[in-house]
C-alpha positions as CSV (number, residue, x, y, z in Angstrom):
1,M,-21.1,-52.6,0.3
2,S,-19.6,-49.2,-1.4
3,R,-21.3,-45.6,-1.4
4,A,-22.9,-46.2,-4.3
5,E,-24.4,-49.4,-2.9
6,R,-25.3,-47.7,0.6
7,P,-29.7,-47.9,1.1
8,H,-31.7,-45.3,0.5
9,Y,-33.4,-44.3,3.7
10,E,-37.0,-43.5,4.1
11,G,-39.4,-42.5,6.2
12,D,-39.3,-41.4,9.5
13,P,-37.3,-40.6,11.4
14,T,-36.0,-37.6,8.7
15,L,-32.5,-36.1,8.5
16,P,-34.0,-32.7,9.7
17,R,-36.2,-34.3,12.3
18,V,-33.0,-36.5,13.8
19,M,-31.0,-32.7,13.8
20,R,-34.0,-31.1,15.6
21,R,-33.6,-33.6,19.0
22,P,-32.7,-32.0,21.9
23,Q,-29.3,-34.0,22.1
24,W,-28.0,-32.6,18.5
25,I,-29.4,-29.2,18.9
26,A,-27.3,-29.1,22.4
27,A,-24.2,-31.1,19.6
28,L,-24.9,-28.2,16.8
29,L,-24.2,-25.5,19.9
30,F,-21.1,-26.9,21.1
31,A,-19.9,-27.5,18.0
32,L,-20.3,-23.6,17.0
33,L,-18.9,-23.0,19.9
34,V,-15.8,-24.9,19.2
35,A,-15.4,-23.5,15.7
36,G,-16.0,-19.6,17.1
37,V,-13.1,-20.7,19.5
38,F,-10.9,-21.7,16.5
39,A,-12.2,-18.9,14.4
40,W,-11.2,-16.3,16.5
41,L,-7.7,-18.1,17.2
42,G,-8.0,-18.1,12.8
43,Q,-8.2,-14.4,13.2
44,W,-5.6,-13.8,16.2
45,Q,-3.0,-16.0,14.2
46,L,-3.7,-13.5,11.1
47,G,-3.3,-10.7,12.5
48,H,-0.1,-11.7,13.9
49,A,1.4,-12.8,10.1
50,I,1.0,-9.5,8.6
51,T,3.7,-7.1,10.8
52,I,4.5,-3.8,10.2
53,Q,8.5,-2.8,10.6
54,V,9.7,-0.3,12.6
55,E,12.6,0.9,11.3
56,E,15.2,1.3,14.5
57,G,16.7,5.2,14.4
58,P,15.1,8.7,12.7
59,G,11.6,8.3,11.2
60,S,10.9,9.6,8.0
61,E,9.1,12.8,9.7
62,D,12.6,13.8,11.6
63,A,14.2,16.6,9.5
64,R,17.6,15.5,9.5
65,P,21.0,16.7,6.6
66,I,21.1,15.8,3.4
67,A,23.9,14.8,3.8
68,E,23.5,11.9,6.8
69,V,20.3,10.7,4.5
70,T,22.5,10.9,0.6
71,E,25.3,11.8,-1.0
72,P,25.5,13.2,-4.5
73,G,25.6,11.0,-8.0
74,G,24.8,8.1,-5.4
75,P,21.4,5.9,-6.2
76,V,18.5,6.6,-3.9
77,R,18.5,4.0,-1.3
78,D,15.8,2.6,0.4
79,T,17.0,4.5,3.6
80,A,16.7,8.1,2.1
81,A,13.5,7.5,-0.3
82,G,10.8,9.4,1.5
83,M,13.0,11.2,4.2
84,V,12.9,14.8,5.2
85,V,15.7,16.3,4.7
86,T,17.7,19.6,5.5
87,L,19.8,21.6,3.2
88,G,21.0,25.0,2.3
89,G,22.2,26.8,-1.6
90,E,20.9,28.8,-4.1
91,L,18.2,28.5,-6.6
92,V,20.2,28.2,-10.5
93,P,18.3,31.2,-12.7
94,G,17.0,29.9,-16.3
95,D,16.9,26.5,-14.9
96,F,13.3,26.5,-13.8
97,R,11.3,24.0,-15.8
98,V,7.7,22.8,-15.5
99,V,6.9,19.6,-15.3
100,E,3.3,18.4,-16.4
101,Q,0.7,15.5,-15.3
102,R,1.2,16.0,-11.5
103,S,-1.4,15.4,-8.8
104,N,-2.1,17.4,-5.9
105,G,-4.6,15.2,-3.5
106,D,-7.2,14.1,-5.8
107,R,-6.3,17.2,-8.7
108,Q,-4.3,16.8,-11.5
109,G,-2.3,19.8,-13.2
110,A,2.0,20.4,-13.2
111,W,4.7,21.3,-10.9
112,V,7.0,24.4,-11.2
113,T,10.6,22.6,-10.8
114,G,14.1,24.6,-10.3
115,H,18.1,23.5,-9.7
116,L,19.2,23.8,-6.4
117,A,23.1,24.5,-6.5
118,V,23.6,22.7,-2.8
119,D,26.2,24.0,-0.2
120,G,29.0,22.0,0.1
121,G,28.6,20.4,-3.6
122,G,26.3,18.6,-5.8
123,H,23.1,19.9,-7.6
124,L,19.2,18.9,-6.8
125,A,16.0,18.9,-8.6
126,V,13.6,20.8,-6.5
127,A,9.6,20.6,-7.2
128,I,8.7,23.8,-5.8
129,G,4.9,24.2,-6.0
130,W,2.0,23.1,-8.0
131,A,-0.5,24.9,-10.5
132,P,-3.8,23.6,-11.9
133,S,-2.6,23.8,-15.2
134,A,0.9,24.0,-17.6
135,E,-0.1,27.4,-18.2
136,E,-1.0,28.8,-14.8
137,A,2.8,26.4,-13.8
138,E,4.3,28.5,-16.6
139,R,3.4,32.2,-15.5
140,A,4.5,31.2,-12.4
141,L,7.5,30.1,-13.5
142,A,8.1,33.6,-15.4
143,A,7.1,35.0,-11.6
144,I,9.7,33.3,-9.8
145,E,12.5,33.8,-12.1
146,G,11.3,37.8,-12.0
147,D,12.1,38.0,-8.4
148,P,15.3,38.2,-7.3
149,A,14.3,37.4,-3.9
150,L,12.7,33.6,-5.1
151,T,15.8,33.1,-7.2
152,G,19.4,33.5,-6.9
153,A,19.8,33.8,-3.3
154,A,20.6,31.4,-0.4
155,L,18.2,29.0,0.2
156,A,18.1,27.1,3.9
157,A,15.1,24.7,2.5
158,E,14.0,21.5,3.9
159,G,11.3,19.0,1.9
160,R,10.7,15.9,0.9
161,Y,13.7,13.4,-0.6
162,M,12.2,11.6,-3.6
163,P,13.3,8.7,-6.2
164,S,13.7,9.7,-9.5
165,D,10.9,8.7,-12.1
166,G,11.2,7.4,-14.8
167,A,11.8,9.3,-18.6
168,T,9.2,9.0,-21.2
169,I,10.0,9.0,-25.1
170,S,8.5,11.8,-27.0
171,Q,5.9,10.1,-29.6
172,T,5.9,11.4,-32.9
173,G,4.5,15.3,-33.8
174,E,4.7,15.9,-29.7
175,D,7.1,18.9,-28.0
176,P,10.6,17.6,-27.5
177,T,10.7,19.8,-24.7
178,R,8.0,19.1,-23.0
179,I,8.3,17.1,-19.6
180,T,5.7,14.9,-18.0
181,T,7.5,12.8,-15.6
182,M,9.6,14.2,-12.9
183,S,12.8,12.3,-14.4
184,V,15.9,13.7,-12.6
185,P,18.0,12.7,-15.4
186,Q,15.8,14.3,-18.0
187,L,15.8,17.8,-15.9
188,V,19.7,17.5,-15.8
189,N,20.0,17.2,-19.3
190,L,17.6,20.5,-19.9
191,W,19.9,22.8,-17.1
192,A,22.9,24.7,-18.2
193,P,26.4,22.9,-17.9
194,F,27.4,22.7,-14.0
195,D,30.7,21.3,-12.2
196,G,30.0,18.7,-9.7
197,P,27.8,15.4,-9.5
198,A,23.9,15.4,-9.3
199,Y,21.9,14.1,-6.9
200,G,19.7,10.6,-8.2
201,G,16.3,12.1,-6.5
202,Y,14.6,15.3,-6.3
203,L,13.2,17.4,-3.2
204,V,9.8,18.1,-2.9
205,L,10.1,21.3,-1.1
206,H,8.0,22.5,2.0
207,P,6.5,25.9,2.7
208,G,9.1,28.3,4.0
209,D,11.1,30.8,3.9
210,P,11.7,32.3,1.0
211,F,8.6,29.9,-0.8
212,D,5.7,30.2,2.3
213,E,2.4,29.6,1.7
214,A,1.9,33.4,0.5
215,A,5.1,33.7,-1.3
216,L,3.9,30.3,-3.7
217,A,0.3,31.9,-3.5
218,G,1.6,35.3,-5.1
219,A,3.0,33.6,-7.6
220,G,0.2,31.2,-8.3
221,L,1.2,28.0,-6.8
222,E,0.2,25.8,-4.2
223,A,2.3,23.4,-1.5
224,I,2.9,20.2,-2.6
225,D,1.3,17.8,-1.1
226,S,4.3,15.7,1.3
227,V,2.7,12.3,1.6
228,P,5.3,10.6,3.8
229,P,6.3,6.5,3.0
230,L,4.1,4.0,3.9
231,P,5.6,1.4,6.5
232,M,7.6,-1.9,5.5
233,E,5.5,-4.8,5.9
234,S,6.6,-8.2,6.5
235,I,4.4,-11.8,5.9
236,N,5.1,-14.3,8.6
237,W,4.4,-17.3,6.4
238,L,4.3,-19.9,9.5
239,N,2.0,-17.7,11.1
240,L,-0.3,-17.7,7.7
241,F,-0.2,-20.9,7.5
242,Y,-1.1,-21.8,11.4
243,A,-4.4,-19.1,10.3
244,V,-5.7,-21.2,7.9
245,E,-5.7,-24.4,9.6
246,W,-7.8,-22.7,12.7
247,V,-10.2,-21.6,9.7
248,V,-9.9,-25.3,8.7
249,F,-10.7,-26.4,12.3
250,A,-13.9,-24.7,12.8
251,G,-15.2,-25.4,9.4
252,F,-14.2,-29.5,10.5
253,A,-16.7,-28.8,13.9
254,V,-19.6,-28.0,12.4
255,Y,-19.0,-30.9,9.8
256,L,-18.1,-33.5,12.6
257,W,-21.3,-33.0,14.0
258,Y,-23.0,-33.3,10.4
259,R,-21.3,-36.3,10.4
260,L,-22.5,-37.7,13.8
261,A,-25.9,-36.3,13.4
262,R,-26.0,-38.7,9.7
263,D,-24.8,-41.4,11.2
264,A,-27.6,-41.6,14.1
265,W,-30.1,-41.3,11.4
266,E,-28.9,-43.9,8.9
267,K,-28.0,-46.1,12.5
268,E,-32.2,-46.0,12.9
269,H,-33.2,-47.0,9.2
270,E,-30.7,-49.7,9.6
271,L,-32.3,-50.5,12.7
272,K,-35.5,-50.9,11.4
273,L,-34.2,-52.8,8.0
274,L,-32.7,-55.5,10.1
275,I,-36.4,-55.8,12.3
276,A,-38.5,-56.0,9.0
277,A,-36.3,-58.1,7.8
278,D,-35.9,-60.4,11.0
279,A,-40.0,-60.4,10.9
280,A,-39.9,-61.6,7.6
281,T,-37.6,-64.0,7.7
282,G,-40.1,-65.3,11.1
283,A,-43.2,-65.3,9.4
284,E,-41.7,-67.4,6.4
285,A,-40.8,-70.2,9.0
């Protein structure tokens, strides 16, 4: 007999009444216990499916000379992006620029950037400080350029080396000199001509001599948030598959209890139907 032709069982006992019998309540508690164990195993397996890759060697917050991390003229590799580096050099007068639409925490504003001629060769874009608006950043830029202690002097810098942003195309009617991304090629094209290669990334300057917190505040700037890179994560697809399997097993444990309880209910009604059929056959005889 197909499922569509199965008889409709009516009367006592109803399915809920069968399920409330002590043996089936005990079976339900056991099924829930098994399902709970399976769910815990699934959670444990899922925790091992996504792992954080710990890089061997120095971390991103261990300051190293820039020559150990990258070289001028080369791309910004994963091993260099976000790393804290140290270097020496001089800020080139006249090459300071304001980069708009830069955030500091949850605030939007502008950066004052400079051109650092690095000791030993190479030229590097440096993000010096943040201002709440482009106008305030322009005033800070003028204050820095007018202070010989902040420009043209030897600088021992520490900061986070970051990859360049993509350049933007000025729309019709916009100021073509307005900079809205930290695009190193765009900044390099605005600097005065220089000899030697430029670095592919830029430096987010950490507060220090001569650009300490007091000097930045005096120019109307704040230190730029230096956010470390997120650790790399990897997914173990086999563990992820096992985690899904344990969840399926947990659901199947509860379904198996329901199926067994329903089978017992159906058998009781089928037995009643057989007894009633036998009694009707005996009465006809």
